[in-house]
C-alpha positions as CSV (number, residue, x, y, z in Angstrom):
1,M,0.1,-0.2,0.0
2,T,1.4,3.3,-1.2
3,D,2.4,6.0,1.6
4,F,1.1,8.8,-0.2
5,Q,2.1,11.4,2.6
6,A,5.6,10.2,1.8
7,L,5.1,10.3,-1.7
8,A,3.8,13.8,-1.8
9,S,7.0,14.8,0.3
10,A,9.1,13.0,-2.3
11,N,7.6,14.5,-5.1
12,A,7.8,18.2,-4.0
13,P,11.3,19.0,-5.3
14,Y,10.2,17.8,-8.8
15,G,6.5,19.0,-9.1
16,A,6.1,15.6,-11.1
17,F,2.5,14.5,-9.6
18,V,-0.3,17.1,-9.8
19,E,-2.8,15.1,-8.0
20,F,-2.9,11.7,-6.2
21,D,-5.5,9.0,-5.9
22,S,-4.9,8.0,-2.5
23,G,-7.8,5.5,-2.6
24,A,-5.9,3.4,-5.3
25,N,-4.7,-0.2,-5.0
26,G,-2.9,-2.4,-7.3
27,G,-4.2,-5.9,-8.0
28,A,-2.9,-9.2,-9.6
29,G,-1.8,-9.6,-13.1
30,P,1.5,-8.7,-15.3
31,L,1.7,-5.5,-13.8
32,G,1.1,-6.5,-10.2
33,G,3.2,-4.5,-7.9
34,V,3.8,-1.8,-10.3
35,T,3.0,1.7,-9.7
36,L,1.9,4.2,-12.3
37,G,1.5,7.8,-13.0
38,V,-0.6,9.4,-15.6
39,K,-0.2,12.4,-17.7
40,A,-3.0,14.9,-16.9
41,N,-4.3,14.7,-20.6
42,I,-5.2,11.2,-20.1
43,M,-8.8,10.3,-18.0
44,V,-8.3,8.7,-14.5
45,K,-11.3,8.2,-12.8
46,G,-12.3,10.8,-10.4
47,L,-9.2,13.0,-10.8
48,A,-8.9,16.4,-12.7
49,W,-8.5,16.0,-16.4
50,T,-6.8,19.2,-17.2
51,A,-4.5,18.7,-20.2
52,G,-2.2,21.2,-18.2
53,M,-4.8,23.8,-18.9
54,E,-6.4,26.4,-16.5
55,L,-9.2,26.4,-18.6
56,Y,-10.0,22.8,-17.7
57,R,-9.0,23.1,-14.1
58,T,-12.4,21.9,-12.8
59,R,-13.0,19.2,-15.6
60,R,-12.9,15.7,-13.5
61,A,-12.8,12.3,-15.4
62,H,-15.8,10.3,-14.8
63,R,-13.9,7.0,-16.1
64,D,-10.7,5.7,-17.0
65,A,-9.2,6.1,-20.5
66,A,-9.1,2.9,-22.1
67,A,-5.1,2.7,-21.8
68,V,-5.6,3.3,-17.9
69,A,-8.2,0.9,-17.8
70,L,-6.0,-1.8,-19.4
71,L,-3.0,-1.2,-17.2
72,R,-5.0,-1.0,-14.0
73,A,-6.7,-4.5,-14.9
74,A,-3.3,-5.9,-15.4
75,G,-2.4,-5.1,-11.8
76,A,-0.8,-1.5,-11.9
77,E,-1.5,0.7,-9.1
78,V,-2.4,4.0,-10.5
79,L,-0.9,6.7,-8.1
80,G,-2.3,10.0,-9.7
81,T,-1.9,12.5,-12.6
82,L,1.3,14.0,-13.8
83,N,2.4,17.6,-14.6
84,M,2.7,18.4,-18.0
85,H,3.3,21.3,-20.6
86,E,0.3,23.4,-21.0
87,A,-1.9,22.0,-23.7
88,A,0.9,19.6,-24.6
89,L,2.2,22.2,-27.1
90,G,5.8,22.8,-25.8
91,A,8.7,20.8,-24.3
92,H,9.9,22.7,-21.3
93,G,7.5,21.7,-18.5
94,D,7.2,25.2,-16.9
95,N,3.6,25.3,-16.3
96,P,2.2,28.7,-15.0
97,F,-0.9,27.1,-13.6
98,Y,0.2,23.7,-12.0
99,G,3.8,24.4,-11.2
100,T,7.2,24.1,-12.6
101,C,8.4,20.3,-13.2
102,H,12.2,19.7,-12.5
103,N,14.6,17.6,-14.0
104,P,15.5,14.9,-11.3
105,R,19.1,14.8,-12.8
106,R,19.7,18.6,-12.1
107,A,17.8,21.0,-10.0
108,G,16.4,24.0,-12.0
109,F,16.7,22.2,-15.2
110,S,14.0,21.2,-17.6
111,P,12.5,17.5,-17.8
112,G,11.5,18.5,-21.4
113,G,7.9,18.1,-22.4
114,S,5.0,18.1,-22.9
115,S,5.2,14.8,-20.7
116,S,7.3,16.5,-18.1
117,G,5.9,14.9,-15.0
118,S,6.0,11.6,-16.8
119,A,9.5,11.4,-17.2
120,A,10.5,13.1,-14.0
121,A,8.3,11.1,-11.9
122,V,9.9,7.9,-13.4
123,A,13.5,9.1,-13.1
124,A,13.1,10.3,-9.5
125,G,11.6,6.9,-8.6
126,L,8.3,8.2,-7.5
127,C,6.5,5.6,-9.8
128,D,7.8,2.7,-11.6
129,L,6.0,3.5,-14.9
130,A,4.4,6.4,-16.4
131,L,2.0,7.2,-19.3
132,G,2.9,9.9,-21.5
133,T,1.5,11.4,-24.9
134,D,3.7,12.0,-28.0
135,T,2.3,14.3,-30.7
136,L,5.9,15.6,-32.2
137,G,8.1,14.1,-29.5
138,S,6.6,14.7,-26.2
139,I,7.5,11.0,-24.7
140,R,10.8,10.9,-26.4
141,I,12.2,14.5,-25.6
142,P,11.5,14.0,-21.7
143,A,12.7,10.5,-21.8
144,A,16.3,11.6,-23.3
145,Y,16.6,14.6,-21.1
146,C,15.8,12.7,-17.7
147,G,17.6,9.4,-18.8
148,V,14.8,7.1,-19.1
149,Y,13.3,5.0,-21.7
150,G,10.2,6.2,-23.9
151,L,8.2,4.4,-26.4
152,K,5.9,6.2,-28.9
153,P,3.9,3.4,-30.5
154,T,2.6,3.0,-33.9
155,H,-0.2,5.6,-34.7
156,G,-3.3,4.0,-33.8
157,A,-2.3,1.0,-32.0
158,V,-3.1,2.5,-28.5
159,S,-6.7,3.8,-28.4
160,Q,-7.2,7.7,-27.9
161,D,-10.2,7.0,-26.0
162,G,-10.1,9.4,-22.8
163,L,-7.4,11.4,-24.3
164,A,-7.4,15.3,-24.7
165,C,-6.1,15.4,-28.1
166,L,-3.4,17.9,-29.4
167,E,-3.7,16.7,-33.1
168,P,-5.4,13.2,-33.5
169,E,-3.3,12.4,-36.7
170,F,0.0,12.5,-34.4
171,D,-1.4,11.7,-30.9
172,C,0.1,8.6,-29.3
173,I,-0.2,7.3,-25.7
174,G,2.8,5.2,-24.7
175,P,5.0,4.4,-21.7
176,L,7.9,5.7,-19.9
177,A,10.2,3.5,-17.5
178,R,13.6,3.0,-16.1
179,S,14.0,-0.4,-17.7
180,L,13.4,-2.0,-21.1
181,D,12.0,-4.8,-19.4
182,L,9.1,-2.9,-18.0
183,I,8.6,-0.8,-21.2
184,E,8.1,-4.5,-22.8
185,R,5.8,-5.5,-19.8
186,C,3.7,-2.6,-20.4
187,W,3.6,-2.8,-24.3
188,A,2.5,-6.4,-23.9
189,V,-0.6,-4.9,-22.1
190,L,-1.2,-1.9,-24.0
191,S,-0.7,-3.4,-27.6
192,P,-3.5,-4.5,-29.8
193,A,-5.6,-7.6,-28.6
194,S,-5.4,-9.3,-31.8
195,P,-2.2,-11.1,-32.4
196,P,0.1,-9.3,-34.5
197,P,2.0,-10.9,-37.4
198,P,5.5,-12.6,-36.6
199,P,8.1,-9.9,-36.3
200,V,10.3,-9.4,-39.0
201,P,14.1,-8.9,-37.9
202,L,15.3,-5.2,-38.4
203,R,18.1,-6.1,-40.8
204,R,19.0,-2.5,-42.4
205,M,20.2,0.8,-40.7
206,L,19.4,3.9,-42.1
207,V,20.9,7.1,-41.3
208,L,19.6,10.7,-42.0
209,D,21.7,12.4,-44.7
210,G,23.6,15.2,-42.9
211,L,21.4,14.7,-39.8
212,G,18.9,16.9,-41.7
213,A,21.0,19.9,-41.3
214,V,20.2,19.6,-37.3
215,T,23.2,21.2,-35.2
216,C,23.8,18.8,-32.5
217,E,26.0,19.1,-29.2
218,P,29.4,17.1,-29.1
219,A,28.0,14.5,-26.4
220,V,24.9,13.8,-28.5
221,L,26.9,13.1,-31.6
222,S,29.3,11.0,-29.5
223,A,26.2,9.0,-28.3
224,Y,24.6,8.6,-31.8
225,E,28.0,7.3,-33.2
226,A,28.4,4.8,-30.6
227,A,24.9,3.4,-31.4
228,L,25.6,3.1,-34.7
229,A,28.6,1.1,-34.3
230,Q,26.8,-1.2,-31.7
231,A,23.8,-1.7,-33.9
232,R,26.1,-3.4,-36.4
233,L,23.7,-3.3,-39.3
234,P,24.5,-2.5,-43.0
235,R,24.2,1.0,-43.3
236,E,22.1,3.1,-45.9
237,T,21.8,6.8,-46.3
238,L,18.5,8.4,-46.3
239,A,17.9,11.7,-48.2
240,L,14.5,13.6,-47.3
241,A,13.1,16.4,-49.5
242,D,12.7,18.6,-46.8
243,D,15.1,19.5,-43.8
244,A,14.4,18.4,-40.3
245,A,13.3,21.8,-39.2
246,A,10.9,22.2,-42.0
247,I,9.1,19.2,-41.1
248,R,8.9,20.1,-37.6
249,R,7.5,23.4,-38.4
250,A,5.1,21.7,-40.7
251,G,3.7,19.5,-38.0
252,L,3.7,22.3,-35.3
253,A,1.5,24.2,-37.5
254,R,-0.9,21.3,-38.1
255,A,-1.0,20.7,-34.3
256,G,-1.7,24.4,-33.2
257,Q,-4.3,24.9,-35.9
258,W,-5.8,21.7,-34.8
259,L,-6.3,22.7,-31.3
260,L,-7.7,26.1,-32.2
261,R,-10.5,24.7,-34.1
262,D,-11.1,22.0,-31.3
263,M,-11.4,24.7,-28.8
264,G,-13.6,27.1,-31.0
265,P,-15.2,29.7,-28.9
266,L,-13.6,28.7,-25.8
267,Y,-10.4,30.4,-27.0
268,R,-9.8,34.1,-26.8
269,S,-6.8,35.8,-27.5
270,D,-7.5,37.9,-24.4
271,S,-8.3,35.0,-22.1
272,P,-6.5,34.9,-18.6
273,H,-7.0,31.2,-18.9
274,F,-4.1,30.8,-21.3
275,S,-0.5,31.8,-20.5
276,E,1.3,34.4,-22.6
277,E,3.5,31.7,-24.1
278,L,0.6,29.5,-25.3
279,H,-1.2,32.8,-26.7
280,F,2.0,33.3,-28.6
281,I,2.4,29.8,-30.0
282,L,-1.3,29.5,-31.0
283,G,-1.3,32.9,-32.8
284,A,2.0,32.1,-34.8
285,C,0.2,28.6,-35.7
286,A,-2.8,30.5,-36.9
287,R,-0.8,32.6,-39.2
288,M,1.3,29.6,-40.7
289,A,0.4,28.4,-44.2
290,P,-0.6,24.7,-44.0
291,Q,2.3,22.5,-45.2
292,G,0.5,19.1,-46.0
293,E,2.7,18.4,-49.0
294,V,5.9,18.4,-46.7
295,L,4.2,16.1,-44.4
296,E,2.9,13.8,-47.0
297,R,6.3,13.8,-48.8
298,T,8.1,12.8,-45.4
299,R,5.6,10.0,-44.7
300,T,5.9,8.5,-47.9
301,A,9.7,8.7,-47.9
302,L,10.1,7.1,-44.5
303,H,7.6,4.2,-45.1
304,T,9.3,3.5,-48.4
305,A,12.9,3.6,-47.1
306,L,12.0,1.5,-43.9
307,G,10.1,-1.1,-45.9
308,D,9.5,-4.0,-43.4
309,D,13.1,-4.7,-42.0
310,G,14.7,-1.0,-41.8
311,V,15.6,1.0,-38.7
312,L,16.3,4.7,-38.6
313,I,18.9,5.5,-36.0
314,L,18.8,9.3,-34.9
315,P,19.6,11.3,-31.7
316,T,16.6,11.8,-29.6
317,A,17.2,15.6,-29.1
318,P,20.1,17.6,-30.5
319,Q,21.1,18.7,-26.9
320,P,20.7,17.6,-23.3
321,A,18.3,19.5,-20.9
322,F,18.5,23.2,-20.6
323,A,18.0,25.4,-17.7
324,H,14.5,26.7,-16.6
325,G,14.3,30.4,-17.5
326,T,16.3,30.1,-20.5
327,R,15.1,30.2,-24.0
328,P,14.1,26.6,-24.9
329,P,16.1,25.3,-28.1
330,A,14.0,25.8,-31.2
331,N,15.2,22.4,-32.7
332,Q,14.0,20.2,-29.7
333,A,11.7,18.1,-31.7
334,D,13.6,18.5,-35.1
335,F,14.4,14.6,-34.8
336,T,11.3,13.1,-32.9
337,A,9.0,15.0,-35.4
338,L,9.9,12.6,-38.1
339,A,8.3,9.5,-36.7
340,S,5.4,11.5,-35.5
341,V,4.2,12.6,-39.0
342,A,4.9,9.4,-40.6
343,G,2.8,7.4,-37.8
344,L,5.9,5.2,-37.0
345,P,7.0,3.6,-33.7
346,A,10.0,4.9,-31.9
347,L,11.8,4.3,-28.9
348,S,14.2,6.5,-26.8
349,I,16.9,5.0,-25.0
350,P,19.2,6.5,-22.6
351,A,22.7,6.8,-24.3
352,G,25.2,8.2,-21.6
353,C,25.6,11.7,-20.3
354,E,27.4,15.0,-21.1
355,A,30.4,16.1,-19.2
356,G,28.2,17.7,-16.5
357,G,26.2,14.7,-15.9
358,L,23.0,15.5,-18.0
359,P,21.8,12.6,-20.0
360,V,21.4,12.4,-23.6
361,G,19.2,9.8,-25.9
362,V,19.1,8.1,-29.0
363,Q,16.0,6.8,-30.7
364,L,14.9,3.9,-33.0
365,V,12.4,4.4,-35.5
366,G,11.0,1.3,-37.1
367,P,8.2,0.1,-39.5
368,M,4.8,0.2,-38.5
369,G,4.2,-2.4,-35.7
370,S,7.9,-3.2,-34.9
371,E,7.9,-2.1,-31.5
372,N,9.1,-5.5,-30.2
373,A,11.7,-5.4,-32.8
374,L,12.7,-1.9,-31.6
375,I,13.0,-3.3,-28.1
376,A,15.0,-6.1,-29.1
377,L,17.4,-3.9,-31.1
378,A,17.7,-1.6,-28.1
379,R,18.9,-4.8,-26.0
380,Q,21.4,-5.3,-28.6
381,I,22.7,-2.0,-28.7
382,E,23.2,-1.6,-24.8
383,A,24.7,-5.1,-24.6
384,K,27.4,-4.4,-27.1
385,G,27.9,-1.0,-25.3
386,D,29.0,-2.7,-22.1
């Protein structure tokens, strides 16, 4: 039985949890004994379902989201809901309405976002497993910044039931954990009920030509090169028609414009229920020309290049975590956006630290339905790196 008073005290330095469900109990099953935190844009029965927005502070979930119900039925103990970047539209985790979330690896630094509390809670040992959501990198970026594992599943593989969406064509619910074993156990519960086809081994390694013109810090490049060497697969170069920043901007425009349409008359540019930052981002997205052709070109190119046995290996983010109060790097999602716009599964794995001890990550992007193959390759890469 969880001691929620002790948990609240342990949570205080990080601001990872925003609400606890002190009446929760775990059960028997494949996740028996596992504690779970859930991002605040996913319904947990009886708790606030805010999506990190002041606008929805009083909205409460009358039932569990489908993904939460699956994990609860498998024995997981749902501890409560987790802090997140406002509206899931950003990646620093300093929420003006629900508090700043801190990176457990260094006080005063961002845990990434938008699944800020999900990564921070797992990295701090506040829960064993967390659910996050990923639109353009919102599971994988915080996983990399906090030094944990994060899986963005194939789009549509996990039900969006009970999710406050940012952009349904990109949004995925997925797990974060401190071990691949727990990611795998969670995925076995979340994955589609119908038996998947036999997994195809990942036999070819793709690398992005010129890393998509993204500037990376030295520690990130070092970890990336080590992962390529440890994968020991035949290497091919993938050249995309658009650079990574253009693809990320096209995805951001679509996400922000969808959110504006979804809120409709609830959104006003003078409303105090939205931070200045969110007003700015939504205004910028509204002015962007739709870039559907960029998204479709990218999706087609990735699916064609990967086939059914390829894996694209990339840094997760071009840099480690940054300090709160500094300007977030514009290129945080340049690498993660690729799998998102293509609807492909991607797994971020810890890949060491920079000189100051901040983690960096590497991500593996595979064909649709290749989650288990990605986990297997991650184990291979880690074993060969020992």
